[in-house]
N, C-alpha and C positions, 0 to 999 in steps of 0.2 A: 427110419420111414419118412415115403417126403410128405411134407407140410400140404393140409387141403385151404383153399378158402371158397367163399365163397362170398357173387359176386353185387354188388348196392349199386345202383345208382343214385343220385342223389340233384332231382333238377333246381335251378336257384333261374328269376327271371331277370337279364341285370337290365336291362332298356328295354320298350318298346322292339317290339322285331327279332329281339335277342338274349337268347339262354343260356347258360352254362352246364354241362352237364359233367359232375362231380364223379371219376368211377374207383369207386369207392371195394377194400376189400378185405372178408370178415377172419381174421383166423383162429380154423375150426376149432382148435383144441384150447387158445385163451380166449375166442372170444374178445381182443383187441382189434383198433380198424388203421385204417390207415386212406388217404387217397391218392391211387398212385397215376394219375391224370388226370387230368379237365379238359374237357371238349366246349368248343365257343360256337356258339350256331347263328347265323343270323340268316332271316328271311330274305328273300325267298335263298329253302333251301336246295344244295344241290348232293345231287351223289353224290359225287368225288368227296367230297368237306367228308356226309356221312363213313362212304369207307373210306376214307385214310385215316379218320376217328377210330375206327376196326381197328385198323391193321397194327396204329401205334400199342395198341390196348395190348394187342395180343404179344407183339412183338416186346416191350416189357416183360407182357407177365413172363415169355419163354425164354431172356437174355438172361434175370437177374432174377436171385432167389427175394421175391417181397420183405419177408421178413429183416434184410441184410438192406434192403435199397431206400425203406419206407420208413418214416417214423408213426409211432404206434401212439394209439390212442384210447381210454376206455368206453367212448363214446366216440357216435361217427358225429355227433354232432361236436366235438370237440380236434375229430381228423378235419371235417373239415374247416373249419376258421383258422385251424393251424394252418392248411395252405393255402389259407385266402394271405395271410400276415405272410406268408414266406413267401407269397410271388407275387405282392401288391406293383412291387418296381416295374415289375415287367409287366404288369398289366396295366399301368400307365401309359412305358411303351409303346405299346400296343396300340393303347387306344388314340393317344396323341398319335401316330401315324395313319388312324383310318382315316378315308373321304369321310367329309364333314356331308350331314345334309341337304340337301335345299327345299 
């Protein structure tokens, strides 16, 4: 039998006019949680960025079994914290290359 997942979106403000949405999954049998991916949005919002975020989420879900690809945790808070820790170096690189506001 195929596994079933519930999607949860967890939002966090990371700066003025910037938010991140953690695209979390709950495995329905075990009630464990993972962060499949995170989407970053900056104002003003652009339709193509929103559409791309949805496309990436669906592609990841369809391409690889989440139980095999993700690390799973007892709570959604633990899953988000682990995701942030794992991707902290990448976030620093991205932030260093963002245009500075004037």
